[in-house]
N, C-alpha and C positions, 0 to 999 in steps of 0.2 A: 796098267790100266784098273788093275783089278786091286792093285794097292792103295790108288787113289781113293777105288771107292768103300773101301776096307779104312780107311781113317775117316774119311766123312761118314760115316754108318754113326764109328765106335764113336763119331763127337753128340752126335743127335742122343745116340743112346744115354750117352751120361752127360746131358742136359734134363733129358726124360725122369731120368732118376732121381736128379738133384733136385727135381722140382718135385716128385712123388714124396721125398723124402722132406724138402720143407712144407707140405704142404701136410704130409703125416705128424709133423712136431709140431704145426699151427695147432692142427684140429687141436694134437693129445693137449698142447697147453689150454686149452681154447675150453677143457674140461675140467680144468681146475680153475678154481679163488682162487683170484688176484689178492696180491697183500694189501691192495689197496680199498677195495671194496668196503662198504663201510655197512656194518650190523647195526640194525636194530633188538632194542630190547623185549624181552616176549612183553610181559611187564610194564607202565610206567613208575620212571623211579619218582618218590612221594617226596624224598627232600632229599636230592642227590641230582644226578645229570648221570646221563646211557651213554658206557664207552663202547666205541662203534669200532673200536679194536676185538672187543671179547662181546658184547651183544652183555657185559652186565653193567649193574647201577655199580657207580660209584659216589658213594656219600657224603652229605655236606658232614663238616667235625660234627658229634655227638647221639650224630644217625644211625644204625643198625637196619639189619634184615634185606632180606633180596632184593626189596623196593624201596628202601631208605623211610621204613612209614613205622620205625619204632626206636622209642629214644632209647641211649643208651650212653651216655657221658655227659661232659659237659655244657653247657652254654654259656654267655654271655650277653645279657641285653642292655642296649646301652638309652634306647630312646627315650623321649619323654611320655612315651603311651606305648602299646604294641601289647603280645597274647603269647602265649605259651601254652604249649598239652605236647602229651605224651603221645602223639600220632594218630591217624584214622584206624578204623577198627577197634580191637580191644588189644589193652597191651601184653610186651613181653614179660612170660616168667621170668622170675628170676632175675630181674633188671633192678639195676640203677642208675638213677638222673638227676643230674642238677644243673640249676639255673642261678644267677645272680644277675640280680636288674642289678646297675648302676642310675640311680637316679640323681639327686640334686642335692648336699649337703645340706640339713635341718629343712628338711618340706617333707610332707606328706606324702608318702606312696600309698595308694589305695590300691588293693586286688579285688579283684571281685569274680567271686567263684560261679563264672557262667552253666556249666556241669561239671559234676563230680560223681562217678560208680568204682568204688575201689571195693575189693574180699575184703568184709567188715573185720578190724581189731587185728587185722594181719599184713595189708598191704598198703601201708601209709605216707603224707605226702606231708612233712614239716615244713613251715613256716617259722624263718629267723629274723628278727628286725635289727638289719645289718648285713655283714659283708662276708662273711663264717660262720659255722656251729658253736660256735664258741660263743657270739652273741646272744640278745635275751629270744627263746625261745618263746613267739607268738601264741601257735595253735599247731594241732596236729589232725590231720582229717582223716575221715577215715569212713567207709560203707556208701551210703548211699545218697546224694542229695539234690533233690527234683529239682530240677529247672523248671520258672517261672511258667512255664504256655504249659507244664502239664498238672499245675497245682494252686495254692491262695498264699502259697508259702515265697513269701522274697529274698532271693539269693542271699547270699551271706556275702561281706566284703571284712576283711582284715587288711588292719592298717596300719606300716611302720610310719614311726615316727623318724628314724632316721635315715628318712631318704633313699635306702638300700632294702635289700632285700636276698635271702637265700633261701632257695626253696630244691629240698631233694627228696626225690620220693624213690620208695623200695617196695617193692613187691617177691612175695613164695613162691613155693613152688604149687602151691594146691589148685586154684583157679583164675583166671582172670575175667575182668571186665571192661567194661570203656572207658574207662578212663576220667581224663578231666580236661578242661579249656578253660584256663586261665586270664582275665584283661587285666593292664593294670595302666591306670594313669598319675602322676606328679601333679600335684594342687591338682584333685577333684575332691568336689562335693559328694559327701554320703548318698551314694546310689545316683549320682546326677538332680537330685533333690525329686526322683520320685514323680518328675514330668511335673509336678507343682508347685513352683519354687523357681527363687534365680539363687544361680551360684554367683556367691559376690566375694570380693577380695575386702578384707578386714586391711588397710594403706597401715597402720598404730602397731599392729602384732604377722603382719604376715602370711595370715589364716582367712582361707575358704570355708567359709557358711552358706547355709540354705536361708533365700530370705522366703519364706514360704506366701502359698495365697492364701487370701481370707480363712478360708474353713480346714486350715491344714497347721499343722504342729511337728512339732520333733526335728532331730537333727537332718533326717531326712522328707521333712513332708511328710511325712507316710502312715500319720496318727489325726482321725479329724477328730472335732474339736466336739462333732455331736454323731452319732452314729446313729445311721440311718435314718436320720434327720427325727430321733425321737419318735418315730415313729408316731409322726403327725400326719393330721388334724385329731383321733381317735386316745391315743394315747398321752401323749406329751410334745410342746415345742424347745427350741431352741433360744434359748437366752442368754444374750452376753454370752454366744461360746461356752454355754455349760445346758445342758437336757433338764428341763423343769416338767419332773410329771403329772398329768394328770391323777385323780385322784383313783384309786386301785390299782396301779401301779405302779412299779420301780426298776433297779439297774441301770447301765449304764446308758441305755436307750431306751428306757421306759417300754423295754416288752415282757419283762415276768410280771406275772400279776401278782397282787398282795392278798392274802399269804405267798408264798411261793410255790409254784406246784412242781420244778426244775433248776437245777442248780446252774449257777452263770456266774460271771467270773467281771473286775472293776480291774482294771489298766491303773498301777498307782504308780504316780512318777519320781521315781530316787536322785537325785541332784550328786551324793555318796556313794557310787556303787560298792564299793570294798573291793579285798583282796579277790579274786576268781582262785577256788580251790575245788576237788572230786574227793571223792570217798570221804568227810570230813562227817560231822554230826553236831547236831545244834537241841537244846531244850527252850524253854521257855519259861519265867521263874518270874511274876509279880512285870508283867508287861515288858520286859528284855530280853531279849533272844541270842541268847548266849552259843555260836557258833568255835569248836573246837577241833585242833587238827584239822587235816585233811593232805592233800596232794596237791600242788605245787609246779608251778614250768621253773618257775626260776624263787631260789630263793633267796634273795639280795631283798626282799622286802616284807618277807614271810612272817607273818602274827598265830601264832602257836593258838590264841583269844582273842576272838571278836567280840563286842555286845555291841547289837544294836535296840535301838530306843523302838518300839511299834507306834505310839504314841505321837511324837516328835519326827519317826522319821527318819532317822537318824545313825551313824554310828557313836557309841561312844568314846572316848579316852580316855582310856586304862595305863594301870603304872605298867612299866615294862616288864616290869617282877613276873607279870604273869606270865610270859615268854623262857621262863629260866626250863622247861619242860621241856625235853629233847620230842622235837616235833616225828609226827607219825600221823599215820591213816590205816582204816580199817578198821579203826578199833571203835566201844560200846561206850557209851555214856546211859547214864540215869540219875534221874534228880530227885534227892531226897532232904526234907526241911534246908533250907537251903545250900545246903552239898552237893554238886556235880562229882560223879564215879565216874572214871576213867579208866577202862580196861583194856590190857592186849593192845594189838595191832602191828602194825607193819614199821619199827624205824625206820625213818626214809635213808639217812646217813649208812647201814654200814647193810641194810635187808632183810636184820633179825626180827623174828617176830614177838613179841615182846609179852611178857605176865605179868609184867608190874600191873600192880591197885592201887591208881591216884586218886586222891580228894583235894575238888578244890573248894574254898572256902567261898563264897562271891559275894561277904561282906566285908570281908580286908583284901581281898582280892588274892590271895596265899593258895597256894599249891601243899600239899603234905603229901609222901610216898608215904601206905602202910605197909606195915610187913607183919601179915596176918598171918598164926598158925595156920597149916594147910595137913593133911595125912596125901592128898592127890592133888594136884590143880594140873591146865594146861595150856600151855599158851595158843594163843588162837587169833586169828587175822579174818573178817569177814563174818564175823557171827554178831550176835547182837544181846541187852542186857536191860533185863527190867527190876523196877522195887516193887514188890508185891506187902501189902500192907500188913497189918497181921491179923486172923482172921476173931482172936480172941485177943484180950487188953494185957494178958502175960505174956502174950509169948513173945517174939523179936521180928522187928523188918525184917526181908532176905529182899538180896540182889539174885535173881539169876539169869544164867550166863549161858545161851542155849548157838549150840553147833559150831560153823565154826571151822578154818583149818587147822592143822597143829603139822608141825613141821615132822616132828617122829612120828603121829599117827595118820596124816591125809586127814580127809576130813571125819570129821566125829559126829556121831550124835547123842552124844551128852551129853548133860546138863550139869555143870557144876552151880552151887551155890555157893555167896558171900552173905554171914549172919555178923548182921552192922553193930547191934549193941557186942556182941561177944568176938568180934572180929577172930573169924575163922571161916576156913574153906573148906566143902565136901564134895564129893560128887554125889547125886543126887539117886538112886534108887525109885526106875520109873515101870507102872503097869502101864498093860493095852495093848496098843500095836507096834508094832515093832516098825519105825521110822529110820528116812534116812535123812541121815546128817548131810549137812551143802554149805558151800560159801557163797555169802552176798543175798540172803531171803532177805525178805519182809519181814516183821511180826508186828505187835499190837496187842493189849495188855488189856482185855474191855473188867471192869470191878466188877460189873451185873453181877457175869458168871464168872468173875473170879478164874479168869482161863485166858492164855497166850496167845493167838491164833497164828501162826505161823505160814505162809507163803511162800511157796518158789525155790529159786536158789538153785545153783551152781553144783554138781550133781557126782558123785560114782558110781554109779548102776551095775561095773561091773568093775574087773580088774583092772580089764584096760578100755573101758566103754565109760565118755566121759558124755557130758551133758546138760541144758536149762532143761529147768521141770517147769512143772504149773501147780505142782500138791499143795494142796492145804490141810496142815495140821493143826487140830486142838489139843493144849497141854490143859490139863486141869491141875491146879498148882495146891489145893490142899487137899488132894488126891493121889499126885506126884502121877498121873493119868494120861495115856496120849489117845488119841482119835484120829483117825484119817475120817476128811470133810469129804464131798464132791470137788472134783480138779474143777480149777480153773478154766483151763485149755486155753489158757493163756502160757506164752513159758519165758522167764525173764528173771533176771535176777540182778542184783546193786541195784535196785529200786527202792521205794519208800512205803509202809503203809500208818496209817493212825487209824481212832477205833473212833466214830460220831456214834451216837445213839441208837446203838446194836448195831450202824454198818462199819464194816470194813475198807474201807479205799484207799485203793493202790493206783500208787502213779509212778511215769517212769524206768528207768533201767534198760539192761541190753538183752536183746529180742534174740540178735541171731542168734541160729543154730540148724547153720548150714554148713558144709564140712566139706565136700566134691563141685559141687555144685551152687551159683546161685536160683535160689526157688525164690525169692521174692521176698526173703525176710526182713525184717527191719533191722537195721543196726542196732538204734538207739529209739526208744520209745517216750510221747509226750500224753501216751495215752493214760484214762483216769479209769480202773473197775471199783467194781464197789462191791459188797460180798455182804449178802444180808444174812446174819447169826440165827433169828429168828426160823428165816425161812430156808437156809441152805442153800441162799439160788445166786449166783454172778451174772451178774449187768455190765456193759460198758454203760458206763455216764457220758451221757452225750456230749458228741468235741467240736459239735458247731460254738459252741459257746467261745471255742478259740481265734474264730476268725471274728474279735472285734475291734483286729486292723490290720492294715499292711505291714506291721512292722513282722520285724524274722521271730519265728515258731517255729526256733530247733528242739529235737529228740533231745531228752539227756538219759543218761545215766550215771549212776554215784551222785544221786538227791537225798538231802534230809528235808522232812517235812513235819512240820511242827501246827500243834492246833490250836487255835485263839478261839476263847469261844463259839462260833460255826462258821471259824475264818481257817482254813488252809495257806499254813505262808512257805511251799517250798521254795528254798534255797535250793538254787540251780548248779550243775556243778557240771564236770565233761560233756561234751557234745564233739563235735566234731572238732570245737576249740574250745579255751574258758572264757564261759558270757558272764558275765554281773549281774545277769536281772535280776528280779524277782517276779513273781504277782501274786496276789489275791485272791484267794477264790471261796465262793460264800458258798454254803453245802443245804441243801435243801434235804435227805434224807430219805424219807416215807414218798417208798415206791415199791413196797412189798404189800402183794393182795394178802399176808394172810394176815390175824390179825394177834400180835401179840398180848397174850395173860398177862 
């Protein structure tokens, strides 16, 4: 009896122990995460999907980052329209991204830059007209491009004629900005006709074009026939799509008094734009502007010499022999008695800095390489040169070469002299202030004071410190004496300057001086500055005159500017891309409060 009772108790005990063990194991297992439980990513995946097993983003091809928020690879776009971007927020340090847009062969592919902000001169976006980096380079963008909602500038467009486009973005390790947003469309009209016209297809050529409304013209319908309605009725009226000004008023919109008390611009239409280039030089002789040298993206259609007739507004046909000189940029030009003296510069094919002195004879359009006798002579690039007429009849005219960068000595502050009659080089011994030489300054010769005025440039302030300058020097050519004048307060290099009735006008240039973070400095400038020799005073020329249309007004550096009567002729150079436009700017320089004696 006792035995039976013992067996019954042992069975119940075993059942209870088993149940307790199962409950314990179940409790333990319930405290552990299930292998099939989904995990949420802490942050949203911008260009990817969340891996629920790891709780991390799995990026789509071409994207990197913990949220797949940065471009970092290659992309292929095949639709007839679309957009591309480096991603939300600031782009990644030390990144490389490439986009191939496959449109349709032999069609127009139009890229519209809705937003662009990169570190000036260091982070670039390259655009090629084709499907590889061996295709023609269309543009190299760098710096800040203001969207339309933040300014009156039209967002630029880049056009690929092949129907394909390759875009490559590169950034370094310094600092980053918000990047870019670019839209594209196959066979679209420029700027969508600015909302002032209809985009039509030419059935015979297959090319689309804008049919503009009555009061607008231009490829994008962005140029009004009559600006500001010609100041009607007080100042003028629009007749046959042209402003006819009342007595006492002038200008493209009849808003400038007669005589003019301020500067104003007129828009010129140029049907043949010529070749885009930068760091070229130009001089005007007998109504012909000679544009020589310069840096180009594609050398297949390169012309060393181009000639533009300012009266007929057309490029002249020249003898092919004018292109016999090796292409170069960053050189200097000086005009004397029908001959153009070209000195120095960087040879594009080799990268070497030249010390050659070439003379171009305008009448027979031939080049002659001079071999002057020289004790000391420096090969330089980024310098300037001026012909100084003799003070007395028995003296010889000379060409003074100022500053520049020498491969051996760096940024030099020496003045080199070439005697045109004796065909000799010499180094000038100067007096006065101690000045700093530099690269890419601007200079202008004033015949009245017989002095050369030098502004800005890229300089070496110490052994390991470089940067832009806004200082102004005066070099008296008869005394060979330096004087430091009032600083402009506007730092820039690769700009240009001309002298007009005792006023030096400075245009364009690279103004970027930020190194570790962006402080909003412009990359390229479209500003005019003026300096009065009599007053020793700097002023900014009223920039409102540039808003004469809604056409693109981009900023420039490596420009060249010529003076014809009282009209400035800026020959535009490097912006974000290489444009092919010109403006004529009329000057009324009399603003100084001090009377000149």
